[in-house]
C-alpha positions as CSV (number, residue, x, y, z in Angstrom):
1,M,-10.4,2.8,38.8
2,R,-7.8,5.7,38.7
3,L,-5.1,3.2,38.7
4,N,-6.5,1.4,35.7
5,Y,-6.6,4.8,33.7
6,F,-3.2,5.6,34.8
7,W,-1.9,2.1,33.7
8,F,-3.8,2.4,30.3
9,S,-2.2,6.1,29.7
10,F,1.3,4.7,30.7
11,V,1.0,1.7,28.4
12,K,-0.3,3.9,25.5
13,I,2.4,6.4,26.1
14,R,5.1,3.7,26.0
15,A,3.7,2.0,23.0
16,N,3.5,5.3,21.0
17,S,7.1,6.1,22.1
18,W,8.3,2.7,21.0
19,L,6.5,3.3,17.7
20,K,8.1,6.5,17.2
21,L,11.4,5.1,18.0
22,F,11.3,2.2,16.0
23,M,9.7,3.9,12.9
24,K,11.6,7.0,13.1
25,E,13.3,6.5,9.8
26,L,11.7,4.3,7.1
27,R,14.4,2.9,4.9
28,D,14.0,1.3,1.5
29,N,16.4,-1.4,1.3
30,Q,14.9,-2.5,-2.2
31,G,13.6,-5.8,-0.6
32,C,9.8,-5.0,-1.0
33,Y,7.8,-7.9,-2.4
34,V,5.8,-5.5,-4.7
35,C,8.5,-3.3,-6.0
36,G,11.7,-4.1,-4.5
37,S,14.6,-4.4,-7.3
38,K,16.5,-6.8,-4.9
39,N,14.0,-9.1,-4.1
40,P,14.3,-12.1,-6.7
41,S,10.8,-13.6,-5.4
42,G,9.1,-10.2,-5.6
43,L,6.8,-8.9,-8.3
44,G,9.3,-6.2,-9.5
45,V,6.8,-3.5,-10.2
46,V,8.2,-0.2,-11.3
47,F,6.2,2.8,-10.2
48,Q,6.2,6.3,-11.6
49,I,5.2,9.2,-9.3
50,D,3.8,12.6,-10.3
51,E,4.8,14.8,-7.7
52,D,2.8,17.9,-9.1
53,A,-0.6,15.6,-9.3
54,R,0.6,13.8,-6.0
55,S,-0.4,10.5,-8.0
56,I,1.4,7.2,-8.7
57,S,1.0,4.7,-11.6
58,A,2.5,1.3,-13.0
59,R,1.9,-1.6,-15.1
60,F,2.2,-5.3,-14.2
61,T,1.4,-8.6,-15.9
62,P,0.8,-11.2,-13.2
63,S,1.9,-14.9,-14.3
64,A,0.6,-18.2,-13.4
65,A,2.6,-18.2,-10.3
66,H,0.2,-15.4,-9.1
67,Q,-3.0,-17.3,-9.3
68,G,-5.4,-18.7,-6.5
69,Y,-7.9,-20.8,-8.2
70,E,-6.9,-21.8,-11.7
71,G,-7.0,-19.2,-14.1
72,I,-7.6,-16.4,-11.4
73,V,-4.9,-14.1,-10.0
74,H,-5.1,-14.2,-6.1
75,G,-6.9,-11.4,-4.5
76,G,-3.7,-11.0,-2.0
77,I,-1.7,-10.1,-5.0
78,L,-4.1,-7.4,-6.3
79,S,-4.3,-6.0,-2.5
80,A,-0.8,-5.9,-2.3
81,L,-0.5,-3.9,-5.4
82,L,-3.1,-1.7,-4.2
83,D,-1.4,-1.1,-0.7
84,E,1.8,-0.6,-2.4
85,A,0.4,2.2,-4.7
86,M,-0.7,4.0,-1.8
87,A,2.2,3.6,0.6
88,K,5.0,4.4,-2.0
89,L,3.3,7.4,-3.1
90,T,3.5,8.6,0.3
91,F,7.2,7.6,0.8
92,G,8.1,9.1,-2.8
93,L,6.5,12.4,-1.8
94,G,8.7,12.6,1.3
95,I,6.0,11.6,3.8
96,P,7.0,8.4,6.0
97,S,4.0,6.8,6.8
98,V,2.7,3.2,7.3
99,T,-0.8,1.6,6.2
100,A,-3.1,1.8,9.1
101,E,-6.2,0.5,7.3
102,I,-7.0,-0.6,3.9
103,T,-10.5,-1.3,2.3
104,V,-10.4,-3.6,-1.1
105,K,-13.2,-4.1,-3.2
106,F,-12.8,-6.7,-6.0
107,K,-15.0,-6.0,-9.1
108,A,-13.8,-8.2,-11.8
109,P,-11.5,-11.3,-12.0
110,V,-7.9,-11.0,-13.4
111,S,-6.3,-13.9,-15.4
112,P,-2.6,-14.6,-15.7
113,G,-1.2,-12.9,-18.8
114,E,-3.6,-9.7,-18.5
115,E,-1.7,-6.4,-18.3
116,L,-3.0,-4.3,-15.4
117,S,-2.7,-0.6,-14.8
118,I,-2.1,0.4,-11.1
119,T,-2.9,3.9,-10.2
120,G,-3.3,5.9,-7.0
121,R,-3.8,9.3,-5.6
122,L,-3.8,11.1,-2.1
123,T,-7.2,12.3,-1.2
124,Q,-6.8,14.0,2.1
125,E,-3.9,14.9,4.4
126,T,-3.9,15.8,8.2
127,R,-1.2,16.3,10.6
128,R,-1.3,12.4,11.5
129,L,-3.3,10.7,8.8
130,I,-3.3,10.4,5.2
131,R,-6.2,9.0,3.1
132,A,-5.3,7.7,-0.3
133,E,-7.2,5.8,-2.9
134,A,-5.9,3.3,-5.6
135,K,-7.3,1.2,-8.4
136,I,-6.3,-1.7,-10.9
137,E,-7.7,-1.6,-14.4
138,K,-7.3,-4.0,-17.5
139,G,-8.0,-2.0,-20.3
140,L,-11.2,-0.1,-19.4
141,I,-12.5,-2.6,-16.6
142,T,-11.7,-1.7,-13.2
143,V,-10.9,-5.0,-11.6
144,A,-10.2,-3.7,-8.0
145,E,-10.2,-0.5,-6.0
146,A,-8.9,0.6,-2.4
147,T,-9.2,3.3,-0.3
148,G,-6.6,3.5,2.6
149,K,-5.5,5.5,5.6
150,L,-1.9,5.7,6.3
151,L,-0.4,6.8,9.6
152,R,2.6,9.4,9.5
153,V,5.6,8.2,11.5
């Protein structure tokens, strides 16, 4: 039994060390699918960060290329927008972190051609974990919202 505990601890320590070494520095090469300016097949979303409010915002109009079922924007596109709002906010505030968990709630369908407003904010910060939330609206209607946990690296 003691050997198993030792092995687990060793593996856990090795994995954490590898992760820290690998993730020591997060670099933005502008290849991000959501916001990368050098990604020709990406969404090209331009975010604005309000450092004082610790919040982020952007606008995006999906096209027919972003639909799942006919006339409905794919939920994965909406999820990616929500994830990026939270992750880009931490990065933009100088907090290197990666998404550890995201929970998305879809509230209304989005059709291609409808302009969307994406917003996000930090809700809690601890030594290792950051909690954030984001939402997507079309006009006054919330179409999707997410909460997330981001791990500092």
